[in-house]
FIKOLZA-1660 file (N, C-alpha, C; in steps of 0.1 Angstrom, whole numbers, plus 5000, padded with zeros to 4 digits):
% residues 77
   i   px   py   pz ch aa at
   1 4982 4862 5072  A  M  N
   1 4984 4875 5066  A  M CA
   1 4980 4886 5077  A  M  C
   2 4989 4895 5079  A  G  N
   2 4986 4905 5089  A  G CA
   2 4980 4917 5083  A  G  C
   3 4976 4926 5091  A  S  N
   3 4969 4938 5087  A  S CA
   3 4979 4949 5081  A  S  C
   4 4992 4946 5082  A  D  N
   4 5002 4955 5076  A  D CA
   4 5006 4951 5062  A  D  C
   5 4998 4942 5056  A  E  N
   5 5001 4938 5042  A  E CA
   5 4990 4943 5033  A  E  C
   6 4994 4949 5022  A  Y  N
   6 4985 4956 5013  A  Y CA
   6 4988 4951 4999  A  Y  C
   7 4978 4952 4990  A  N  N
   7 4979 4948 4976  A  N CA
   7 4974 4960 4967  A  N  C
   8 4981 4961 4956  A  V  N
   8 4977 4971 4946  A  V CA
   8 4973 4962 4934  A  V  C
   9 4961 4964 4929  A  Y  N
   9 4956 4956 4918  A  Y CA
   9 4945 4963 4910  A  Y  C
  10 4943 4958 4898  A  K  N
  10 4933 4964 4889  A  K CA
  10 4919 4959 4894  A  K  C
  11 4910 4969 4894  A  D  N
  11 4896 4966 4898  A  D CA
  11 4887 4974 4889  A  D  C
  12 4882 4968 4879  A  G  N
  12 4874 4975 4869  A  G CA
  12 4883 4984 4861  A  G  C
  13 4879 4997 4860  A  D  N
  13 4886 5006 4853  A  D CA
  13 4897 5014 4861  A  D  C
  14 4898 5010 4874  A  S  N
  14 4908 5017 4882  A  S CA
  14 4917 5008 4889  A  S  C
  15 4927 5013 4895  A  W  N
  15 4937 5005 4904  A  W CA
  15 4934 5009 4918  A  W  C
  16 4934 4999 4927  A  V  N
  16 4931 5000 4941  A  V CA
  16 4943 4995 4949  A  V  C
  17 4944 5002 4961  A  G  N
  17 4953 4997 4971  A  G CA
  17 4945 4993 4983  A  G  C
  18 4946 4980 4987  A  K  N
  18 4937 4975 4997  A  K CA
  18 4945 4967 5007  A  K  C
  19 4941 4968 5020  A  R  N
  19 4947 4960 5030  A  R CA
  19 4943 4945 5028  A  R  C
  20 4953 4936 5031  A  Q  N
  20 4950 4922 5028  A  Q CA
  20 4937 4917 5034  A  Q  C
  21 4934 4921 5046  A  D  N
  21 4922 4916 5052  A  D CA
  21 4911 4926 5053  A  D  C
  22 4912 4937 5044  A  G  N
  22 4903 4948 5044  A  G CA
  22 4891 4945 5035  A  G  C
  23 4880 4952 5038  A  Q  N
  23 4868 4951 5031  A  Q CA
  23 4867 4961 5019  A  Q  C
  24 4873 4973 5022  A  R  N
  24 4872 4984 5012  A  R CA
  24 4886 4988 5008  A  R  C
  25 4887 4994 4997  A  A  N
  25 4900 5000 4992  A  A CA
  25 4904 5011 5000  A  A  C
  26 4917 5011 5003  A  T  N
  26 4923 5022 5011  A  T CA
  26 4926 5034 5001  A  T  C
  27 4930 5031 4989  A  V  N
  27 4932 5042 4979  A  V CA
  27 4927 5036 4965  A  V  C
  28 4923 5046 4957  A  R  N
  28 4918 5042 4943  A  R CA
  28 4924 5053 4934  A  R  C
  29 4929 5048 4922  A  N  N
  29 4935 5058 4912  A  N CA
  29 4933 5052 4898  A  N  C
  30 4935 5061 4888  A  D  N
  30 4934 5057 4874  A  D CA
  30 4946 5049 4869  A  D  C
  31 4957 5050 4876  A  T  N
  31 4969 5043 4872  A  T CA
  31 4975 5034 4883  A  T  C
  32 4982 5024 4879  A  Q  N
  32 4988 5016 4889  A  Q CA
  32 4998 5024 4897  A  Q  C
  33 5006 5032 4891  A  Q  N
  33 5016 5040 4897  A  Q CA
  33 5010 5050 4907  A  Q  C
  34 4999 5056 4903  A  G  N
  34 4992 5065 4912  A  G CA
  34 4986 5058 4924  A  G  C
  35 4981 5046 4923  A  A  N
  35 4976 5039 4934  A  A CA
  35 4987 5035 4944  A  A  C
  36 4998 5030 4938  A  Y  N
  36 5010 5026 4946  A  Y CA
  36 5015 5038 4953  A  Y  C
  37 5017 5050 4947  A  D  N
  37 5023 5062 4953  A  D CA
  37 5014 5066 4965  A  D  C
  38 5001 5067 4962  A  A  N
  38 4991 5071 4973  A  A CA
  38 4992 5062 4985  A  A  C
  39 4992 5049 4982  A  L  N
  39 4993 5039 4993  A  L CA
  39 5006 5040 5000  A  L  C
  40 5017 5041 4993  A  R  N
  40 5030 5042 4999  A  R CA
  40 5031 5054 5008  A  R  C
  41 5026 5065 5004  A  D  N
  41 5026 5078 5012  A  D CA
  41 5018 5076 5025  A  D  C
  42 5006 5069 5024  A  R  N
  42 4998 5067 5036  A  R CA
  42 5005 5058 5046  A  R  C
  43 5011 5047 5041  A  L  N
  43 5018 5038 5049  A  L CA
  43 5031 5045 5056  A  L  C
  44 5038 5053 5048  A  A  N
  44 5050 5059 5053  A  A CA
  44 5046 5070 5064  A  A  C
  45 5034 5076 5063  A  A  N
  45 5030 5085 5073  A  A CA
  45 5025 5079 5086  A  A  C
  46 5022 5066 5085  A  G  N
  46 5017 5058 5096  A  G CA
  46 5026 5048 5101  A  G  C
  47 5021 5036 5102  A  Q  N
  47 5028 5024 5108  A  Q CA
  47 5036 5016 5098  A  Q  C
  48 5036 5020 5086  A  G  N
  48 5044 5012 5076  A  G CA
  48 5036 5000 5071  A  G  C
  49 5043 4991 5064  A  G  N
  49 5036 4979 5059  A  G CA
  49 5043 4974 5047  A  G  C
  50 5038 4963 5041  A  E  N
  50 5043 4957 5029  A  E CA
  50 5033 4958 5018  A  E  C
  51 5037 4963 5006  A  I  N
  51 5029 4964 4994  A  I CA
  51 5033 4954 4984  A  I  C
  52 5023 4946 4979  A  S  N
  52 5025 4937 4968  A  S CA
  52 5017 4943 4956  A  S  C
  53 5025 4945 4946  A  V  N
  53 5019 4951 4934  A  V CA
  53 5016 4940 4923  A  V  C
  54 5003 4939 4919  A  H  N
  54 4999 4929 4910  A  H CA
  54 4997 4935 4896  A  H  C
  55 5001 4927 4886  A  G  N
  55 4998 4931 4872  A  G CA
  55 4984 4928 4868  A  G  C
  56 4980 4931 4856  A  T  N
  56 4967 4929 4851  A  T CA
  56 4963 4914 4851  A  T  C
  57 4973 4906 4851  A  N  N
  57 4970 4891 4851  A  N CA
  57 4969 4886 4865  A  N  C
  58 4970 4894 4875  A  G  N
  58 4969 4890 4889  A  G CA
  58 4982 4885 4896  A  G  C
  59 4992 4883 4888  A  Q  N
  59 5005 4879 4893  A  Q CA
  59 5012 4890 4900  A  Q  C
  60 5019 4887 4912  A  V  N
  60 5027 4897 4919  A  V CA
  60 5038 4901 4910  A  V  C
  61 5039 4914 4907  A  R  N
  61 5051 4920 4899  A  R CA
  61 5062 4923 4908  A  R  C
  62 5060 4929 4920  A  Y  N
  62 5070 4932 4930  A  Y CA
  62 5064 4935 4943  A  Y  C
  63 5073 4934 4953  A  K  N
  63 5069 4938 4967  A  K CA
  63 5078 4948 4972  A  K  C
  64 5073 4956 4981  A  N  N
  64 5081 4967 4987  A  N CA
  64 5076 4969 5002  A  N  C
  65 5086 4969 5011  A  T  N
  65 5083 4972 5025  A  T CA
  65 5085 4987 5027  A  T  C
  66 5075 4993 5033  A  I  N
  66 5075 5007 5037  A  I CA
  66 5078 5008 5052  A  I  C
  67 5088 5015 5055  A  D  N
  67 5092 5018 5069  A  D CA
  67 5082 5028 5075  A  D  C
  68 5079 5026 5088  A  P  N
  68 5070 5035 5095  A  P CA
  68 5077 5049 5097  A  P  C
  69 5068 5059 5099  A  K  N
  69 5073 5072 5102  A  K CA
  69 5080 5072 5115  A  K  C
  70 5092 5078 5117  A  P  N
  70 5099 5078 5130  A  P CA
  70 5090 5085 5141  A  P  C
  71 5090 5079 5152  A  D  N
  71 5083 5085 5164  A  D CA
  71 5091 5097 5169  A  D  C
  72 5086 5109 5168  A  P  N
  72 5093 5121 5173  A  P CA
  72 5096 5120 5188  A  P  C
  73 5087 5113 5196  A  R  N
  73 5089 5112 5210  A  R CA
  73 5102 5103 5214  A  R  C
  74 5106 5095 5205  A  S  N
  74 5118 5087 5208  A  S CA
  74 5131 5094 5205  A  S  C
  75 5131 5106 5199  A  S  N
  75 5143 5113 5196  A  S CA
  75 5148 5121 5208  A  S  C
  76 5161 5123 5209  A  K  N
  76 5166 5131 5220  A  K CA
  76 5164 5146 5217  A  K  C
  77 5162 5153 5227  A  G  N
  77 5162 5168 5225  A  G CA
  77 5149 5174 5229  A  G  C
% end
């Protein structure tokens, strides 16, 4: 598992988004959608990655690959 893989899952009373090999949550929110949106925005602004969203039972509900932000130095002009 690489460092570009993240999970969104229930942790106590909140939902967290955490890197697969991370020690701490990258994002924390009251709702699953809120945690997913915050994590997606962070990944889209950076290097991108893959998000696995888990239900309350721990099963993966769906996965989504987030493309990295385009490098402005690689554009012509």
